[in-house]
C-alpha positions in Angstrom: 90.0 110.7 27.1 93.4 111.1 28.8 95.8 108.3 27.7 99.2 107.8 29.3 102.0 105.7 27.7 104.6 104.0 29.9 107.0 101.1 29.8 106.3 97.7 31.1 106.9 97.7 34.9 107.0 94.0 35.8 104.8 91.3 37.3 102.0 93.8 38.2 101.4 94.4 34.5 101.7 90.9 33.2 98.2 89.7 34.1 96.6 92.8 32.7 98.4 92.3 29.4 97.2 88.6 29.3 93.7 89.7 30.1 93.7 92.2 27.3 95.1 89.7 24.9 92.2 87.3 25.8 89.7 90.1 25.1 91.2 90.7 21.7 91.4 87.0 20.7 89.7 85.8 17.6 89.8 82.3 15.9 92.2 83.9 13.4 94.7 85.4 15.8 94.6 83.0 18.8 97.9 81.3 17.7 99.7 84.5 16.7 103.1 84.8 18.4 103.7 85.6 21.1 100.8 83.4 22.4 99.6 83.7 26.0 102.0 81.0 27.1 104.9 82.7 25.3 104.0 86.1 26.9 104.0 84.5 30.4 107.6 83.5 29.7 108.8 86.6 27.9 107.3 89.0 30.6 108.0 86.9 33.6 110.0 88.8 36.3 113.8 88.6 35.8 116.1 87.5 38.6 117.1 90.4 40.8 120.6 90.7 42.3 121.4 94.4 43.0 124.9 93.4 44.2 125.8 91.7 41.0 128.5 93.3 38.8 127.4 91.6 35.6 124.2 91.8 33.6 121.3 89.6 34.6 121.7 87.6 31.4 125.4 86.8 31.8 126.7 83.9 33.7 129.8 84.0 36.0 132.1 83.6 32.9 130.3 86.6 31.2 128.6 84.4 28.7 125.1 85.5 27.5 122.3 83.4 28.9 120.0 83.4 25.8 116.5 83.0 27.4 117.2 85.7 30.0 118.6 88.1 27.5 115.6 87.6 25.2 113.2 88.2 28.2 115.1 91.3 29.2 115.1 92.8 25.7 111.4 92.0 25.2 110.5 93.7 28.5 112.5 96.8 27.6 110.6 96.9 24.3 107.1 96.6 25.8 104.9 99.6 26.2 101.5 100.1 27.8 98.8 102.7 27.1 96.4 103.4 30.0 93.5 105.6 30.8 93.8 108.1 33.7 92.1 105.5 36.1 94.8 102.9 35.2 92.6 100.8 32.9 94.8 99.2 30.3 93.8 100.2 26.8 96.6 98.8 24.7 100.0 97.2 24.8 102.7 96.7 22.2 106.0 94.9 22.1 108.8 94.2 19.7 110.0 90.7 20.6 113.7 89.8 19.9 115.6 88.4 18.2 113.4 89.4 15.2 111.8 92.8 14.7 108.2 91.7 14.9 105.7 94.2 16.3 102.8 92.8 18.3 100.1 95.0 19.6 96.5 94.8 20.9 94.0 97.6 21.5 90.9 97.2 23.6 87.7 97.2 21.6 86.5 100.2 23.6 89.6 102.2 22.4 89.3 101.5 18.7 89.3 104.6 16.6 90.9 106.7 19.4 94.2 107.1 17.6 96.0 104.5 19.8 96.9 102.3 16.9 98.7 105.3 15.2 100.5 106.1 18.5 101.7 102.5 18.7 103.0 102.4 15.1 104.7 105.8 15.7 106.4 104.4 18.8 107.5 101.3 17.1 108.8 103.2 14.1 110.8 105.6 16.2 112.3 102.8 18.2 113.5 100.8 15.2 114.7 104.0 13.5 116.8 104.9 16.5 118.3 101.4 16.5 119.0 101.5 12.8 120.8 104.9 13.2 122.8 103.6 16.2 124.0 100.5 14.4 124.3 102.1 10.9 122.1 99.4 9.4 118.8 98.9 7.7 116.1 97.0 9.5 112.6 95.9 8.5 109.8 96.0 11.1 107.2 93.2 10.6 103.6 93.1 11.8 101.0 90.4 11.3 97.6 91.3 10.0 94.8 88.9 9.1 92.6 89.4 6.1 89.6 89.9 8.3 91.3 92.8 10.0 90.6 95.4 7.4 90.9 98.4 9.7 94.2 97.2 10.9 95.4 96.7 7.4 94.5 100.3 6.4 96.3 101.6 9.5 99.5 99.6 8.7 99.5 100.7 5.0 99.0 104.4 6.0 102.0 104.0 8.3 104.2 102.8 5.4 103.9 99.1 5.7 103.7 97.0 2.6 102.1 93.5 2.3 104.4 90.6 1.8 103.6 87.9 -0.9 103.7 85.1 1.6 100.4 83.7 2.8 99.4 81.0 5.3 96.2 79.1 5.7 94.6 78.5 9.1 91.7 76.2 9.6 89.3 76.3 12.6 86.6 73.8 13.7 84.1 74.5 16.5 84.2 71.9 19.3 80.8 72.5 20.8 79.4 69.5 18.9 80.7 66.0 18.4 83.0 65.6 15.4 81.7 63.4 12.6 83.3 60.0 12.1 85.8 59.7 9.3 87.2 56.6 7.6 90.8 57.2 6.8 93.2 55.0 4.6 95.6 52.8 6.5 98.6 54.9 5.3 97.0 58.2 6.2 99.3 60.6 8.1 98.0 63.7 9.9 100.5 66.7 10.1 99.9 69.8 12.1 99.9 73.0 10.0 99.3 76.6 10.8 95.7 77.3 11.6 93.1 81.2 9.4 94.3 83.1 6.5 96.6 85.9 7.2 99.2 88.2 5.6 102.3 90.0 6.9 103.5 93.5 6.4 106.9 95.0 6.7 108.4 98.4 6.7 112.1 99.3 6.4 114.2 101.7 8.5 117.7 102.8 7.5 120.4 104.0 9.7 
């Protein structure tokens, strides 16, 4: 299998990334950031003005326009892995302002070494930034307890689990929900929904 790696190239890639994310969705990761709606925003085409003397994310006074800057940085930090026929096998991105690595690999490509390539790419990118700025950065990556293979890959790449945990609850909606009698002062608050853990790896400049 010949696999090519290339940077995100704009609108033509967006739908393919969304389609792959849907294929890789599970009840545990469906709400992991960036969600499908967040990806639509992050990877939406940036305004084009070839004649402009300022960056796309600066207004006429030179002030940074936050949402455009974040989109531009996310798109520069998004990579695609494709088969020779153009079929998308994987994507990865490091979404600013935090250093959180998000990636999905097509089920047909599991075990092909793509996950290792993605982690190598992310590590090299963060290491280069740490050297450039003379600082130490930690790269984060979400992994759910059910994703045992992913956890092994992350730990082999030097990631360490963090002590923080979150609990996510899922209920199927293919049947009517049972009736529940609640106290008059009952308050329902939305919490994170599946049990997951995070990993981190540090890079020093």
